N, C-alpha and C positions, 0 to 999 in steps of 0.2 A: 504494500500500500504506500503510495507516494505521499510524503508529508511535506507541508510547507511550513518553514520555521521563520520566525522573526529573529534575525541575526543577533540583535542586541539581547534577546531573551536567552538564546543559547549560550552566549558568552557569559551572561550573568549567572546562569544556573548550571552550566555544564562542566565547570571546572572543579576539580577536587582540591586545587591549591590556589591561593591568591598571594599577591605580593603586598607586603605592608612594610613601609620604611626600608625598602630595599631587601627585605628578607622574605623567604618563603614561609607562609603560614598555613597550617593545615586547617581545612574546613571539615566539620563533622559530616559524615556521610549520611545525612538525613534527608536527602533529596527525594521528593515524591513526584512521580511522573504521571501525568494525566493525558489520555488521548481525547481529542476534541474534534467532532465532526460538525462543521459549521456551514450553514447556507449563507454565504456572504461573498460578494464580488469585490475583491480588493482593488480592482481597477476603477470601480465606480466612485465618483467624487462623493457620493452619499456616505461612504465608509472611510473617509479620510481620518476620522477620529480614532479608528480602531488600532492602528499601530501605536498611536500615542497612549492609548489606554493600556495596551499590553506592556509597553515600556515602563509605565508608571507602576503597574502591578509587579513586574519583575524586580524593580528597585525595592519595593516593600516586602516581597516574599521571594527572595533569591533561591530558596530551597524547593520551590514548586516549579517543575518543568512541564511545559505544555507542548504537546505534539499535535499540530493542527492538520486537518485535511479540509480544504475548502471546495465545496461543490455547490453550484447554483441551479435555480430553475427546477424543472421537472426531473432532471437527472439526479438532483439531490434526493427527491422522494423515491424515485425508482430504485436507486442503490440502497437507500435506507430500508425500504420495504424488504429487500432481499436479505439485508443484515438481520432485520427483526425476525423474519421467518426462520433464519438459521439460529436465532438466539444469541448472536454475537454482535453486540453493539458497543460503541465506545463508552468512555467514562462520562463524557459530557457531550451534548448534541442539541442542535436547534430543534425546538418543539413549539407547536402551536397549541393554544388552550382550546381545542375544539376538534371537530371532525377531521380537519386536515391532517392531524397526527394520530388518527384513530388506530392505525396499524401498529403503533407502539403503546399507546395509552390502553387500548383494549386488552393487550397482552400482559399488562401489569409490569412493563419494563421501566417505567419512570418513577423515580422516588417522590413520595409525598413530602413536601418541604415543611409541613405544619409544625413538626417538632422544633424547627429552627426559628419559627416566626413568632417571636414574643410580641406582646401588645406594643411595647416601646418601639421595636423595630418597625412594625406595620404602621405606626403613627406617622412615620416620615413620608408616606406615600399617599397618592390619591386612593381613596377608599374603594374606587371602582375595580382596582386590580385584585382585590381580595374576594371577589365573588367566587363561589365554588367552581372549580374547574373539572372536578370528577364527580361521579355518582354519589359518593359518600362525603362530599365536601372537600376532597383533596385539592391541594394547591401544588401545581407542578412547576410553574414558572413565576419568576418575578419580572413581569413585563416592564421593560424600560420606557415604553411609550404606548399610548393608545393609537391603534392603527385606524385613523379616520380616513375612510376610503374615498370620499368624494369632496373635492374642492375645485373651484374654478379660478384659475390664475389669469390675471388681466395685464396686458401690455398697455399701460395708460398712454404711452407715447403714440402708439398706433391709433388708439381711441381718439386722441386729440387730433391727429392728422385727418381722421375720417369724420370728425365731428360727432362722435358717438358718446353715449354715457352707459353706465352699467345697466344691463337689462334686468328689469325687476321680474319679468315673467318670461316663460318659454316663448310665447308668441312674440314678445319684443325682441328676443334673441334671434329668432328665425327671420323677423322683419329686417334685421341688420345684414343678413347674408348677402343680398344682391350688391349692396354698397361695398362690402368687404371684398367680395370676389371680383368686383369691377376694378379694384386696385391691385389685384393679383395676390391677395392674402388668403389664407385659410381662416374661416370664421372660428371654429372650435376644434383645435388640434386634439386628436385622440388616437391612440395606437392599440390595436387589438390582435396582433399576430400571435401573442402568447395565449389567446383564447380566453384565459381567465379574466382578463381586464374588464370586458363588458359586463360580466356577472358581478365581480367584486366591486369595481369602481363606479358602476352605473346602475345596473339592474337592482342591486341591493338597496341603494338609496331610493330608486323609483318605486320599489315595492313598498317601502315604508311610507313614502309620500302618498301613494294611491290606495294602499290597503291598511297600513298601520301595524304596529308591533303586536297588538292583541290579536289581530287577525292571523298574523304569522304563527303565533303560539297555537292557535286553533288548527291551522293548516298542518303544522308539525304533528299534532296529536290526531288529526283525522276528522275533527269536527267541522273543519272547513276544507276546501279543496283548492288546489293550484289552478283549477279551471275557473275559479271565481273571477268576477269582473276586475277587481283591483289588480290582480296578477297579470291578466291579459292586457289591461290598459297600460301597465308598466312596460311590458314588452312592446306594445304599439308605439310608445314614446321613442324607443330606440329606433324603430323602423322609420318614424317620422324624421328623426335627426339625419338619417341617411338619405331619405327621399328628398329632403329640402336642401341637400348639399351643405348642411351645417358642419358635418364631419369632413375630413379630408378625403379626396379620392384615394381608393386603395386602403381604407382604414384597416382592413383585416390583413394587410400585408406589411404593416408598419410595426417595427419593434418599439418597445417602450422608449429607449434612449433616442430613437429617431424622432419620436413625437415631441418629447420635451426639448430635444436638441433643436428642432425647427423653431420652437417657441423662443428659445434663447437667441437664435439667429435672426429673430424679428420677422419670421414668415407667417405668424398667426397672431390674431388679436387676443384670443382666449385659449387656454389650455385646460382640458379636463384631466385631472390626475388626482393622486392621493395627497393627504396632508404631509406625508413624509417626504414629498418631493422637494421641499423648500431647500434643504441643505444642498441637494444636487444643483438646483438652480443657482444658488449663491456661489457654488464652486465653479460653475461653468460660465456664468454671465459676467460681463464687465461690471465694475462697481456702479457706473452711471446707469446702465440698463437695469441692473438689479434694483436700484433705488426707485425705478419707475414701475415696478411690479406691485400689484395689489391682489388680494385674494377675497373672493366672495362665495356665498353659498350658491348652489345650483338654483337657477331662477324658479319662481313659483309656477306650478302646473295647474291648468284648469281642472277642477274636480279633485284636487288632492285633499286627503283627509288629515294629513300631518303636515303642518306648515313649516317649510324651511329646514327640514331635518337632513341629516346625513346618515351614513351607516358606519359603524365602527366595531372593532373587536380588539382584543388585546394583541399588541404586537408580539411577534415571535421572540423567543429568548432561549438561552441555553438551559437545559435541564440536566438532572443527574440520573445516572444509571441506578436503578432500584437496588442493584446488588452491592453498591459501594458501601463500605464500612470502614471503621478504624481511621488510620492516617489518611487514606485516600478520600474518604467521605469528608473529613475535616478540611483537607486541602481543597476539595471541590467547593465546599461551602465558602471558604475564604475567597476563592476566585469569584463565585457568583455574587457574594455580598459586597465585593469590591467593585466589580464592573457595573453592578446595578445599584450600588449604594451612593453615598455622597460624592466620593472621589471620582468614580466613573461617570456619574450623572453630570458633574461639573464640566468634565471634559466633553461629554455629549452636547451640553448646552453651549459651550464655546464654539462648537462646530455647527451650530444652527438647528439642533433638534431639541424640542421641549420635552423633558423627561417626566415620568410619572413621580419621581422623587421630588419632594417639595423643596425648592431652592429659594434663596433670597435673590429675586430677579434684579434687585438694585445693584448687585455686584457684577452684573453682566451688561455688555453692550448689546442690548436686544434691538435688532433693526426693525424698521417699520413693517416689513412683511411678516415677521414673526409676531410682532405685537398685534397685528390685524388677525393673524391666525389664532392666537391665544384668545382674543376677544370673541372671534367667530365661534370656536368650538365650545367656549364657555356659555354661549347663548343658543346652542343647538341641542335638540334632542337627537338621540342616536338609535337608529334601527339596527337590525341584525345584518351581518355580512353572511350571505347565504351559505357559502362554502365553509363557514365556521360553525354552522349549526346543523347542516344537513349532511348526509353521508356523501363522502367524496366520490364514490363510484357513479352515483346518479348525476352529480354536478359535473364531474370532469368528463364523463363519457357520453352524457346526453344533453344536459342543460347548456354547458359552455359551447359545444359545437352547434347546438340548436340555435343559440342566439346568433351566431354567425350566419346560419342558414336563413333566419328571419331577416337579417340585415341585407342579404343579397336577393331576397325574394323567393327562396326555395321552399320556405314554409311560412305559414301565417302565424301570428302570435297565438291564436286559438289552437292551432295544430300542435305547436310546441308545448303549450300549457297542458293539453290533454295527454301528450306523450310523457311529460314529466310527472303529472299526477298519477298516471298508471304505474310508472316505475316506483314512485314513492309508496304508493298503496301496497305494492307487492313486495318491496325490498327494504325500504328505509327503516333503520333501527328506531327512529323517532316514533313511527307508527306501531312498531312491535312492542313499545313500552306500555301500550294501553292495557 
């Protein structure tokens, strides 16, 4: 298995001798080695904070050696599922607090962290992250951020050039499309080649707007159905965005970095993406351009039952192998409590991501875009992210590709809704809990 190491970390923890005052000095052989399987793209500007965090940890805990393997996207899950099936998983690994990680959670492979979580420790975090993550109240991860999945970023420079203002309704946004396209710009940049984006970043929010969280709870349980009007209407909004050319041409062939990359290059007036995209925008844009970005909620939709909401779930985080004990478990907890505690959270904040750990924001140079984002999410209700609460097989194999089929006209919203309801009724574990 090929490992990726942080050179400074290896130097800090891999030596059995150090030099002090020109003399060799023995170091006790108490090094603990932990294997870490991480879904993280080191080349992505969004993760610039990570090497800094690891270096800080190595300085504080030189006797803990971390051996990393970094894998991203669906390859991460495919490989991890094979590991889980074989019962051979690393000491620490990226985990989602929901159905996306059911292949390890349902096998009991993830350690319940509650024995470590004192009331004093938990008091330093947003209370939302301590909602039960397992069937018996288990807590598997300390989520460093809430994954708010829908935000609309605005290039105010282009808005002013075109004489536009923030659209308050979807109809107003669509009415701006001809003027935007006449100048050669994309109205609402969005990338859906990964297939999951339309479900996580768009449909989840739309379902909350058109049907509501209480309806979703009933649909999960089977007392409502995914063929109900609110769900079908949510799918129809996506089709309307395609048909009105609000989205870019070839939306289903664009990778995520191509989408927000075009926005940074000044090719689109608006960008539909997640809340966590801010740090990448800050890293890629010029300071002048970045200063002109703003963030707003997705515009109001005619007939919505939940006003102005987004959809959110706990951001993924590293979790511990359930088999860890003794020195290895202690070392793993030191690592998790460092990277997700005050020290790691301060580094995260310095690189542009608002953590779930409660910090004194007056200590940080919080830019205008982040201030707007903090204010926005503090005033929004949050619906479910579908792939966080429904079984992955139905979402990944039916719903996600089905949304693409709706977008290109190969299926109607009603047809996809009927197909998904049939699958959920026959297979989804939420229905089997009745």
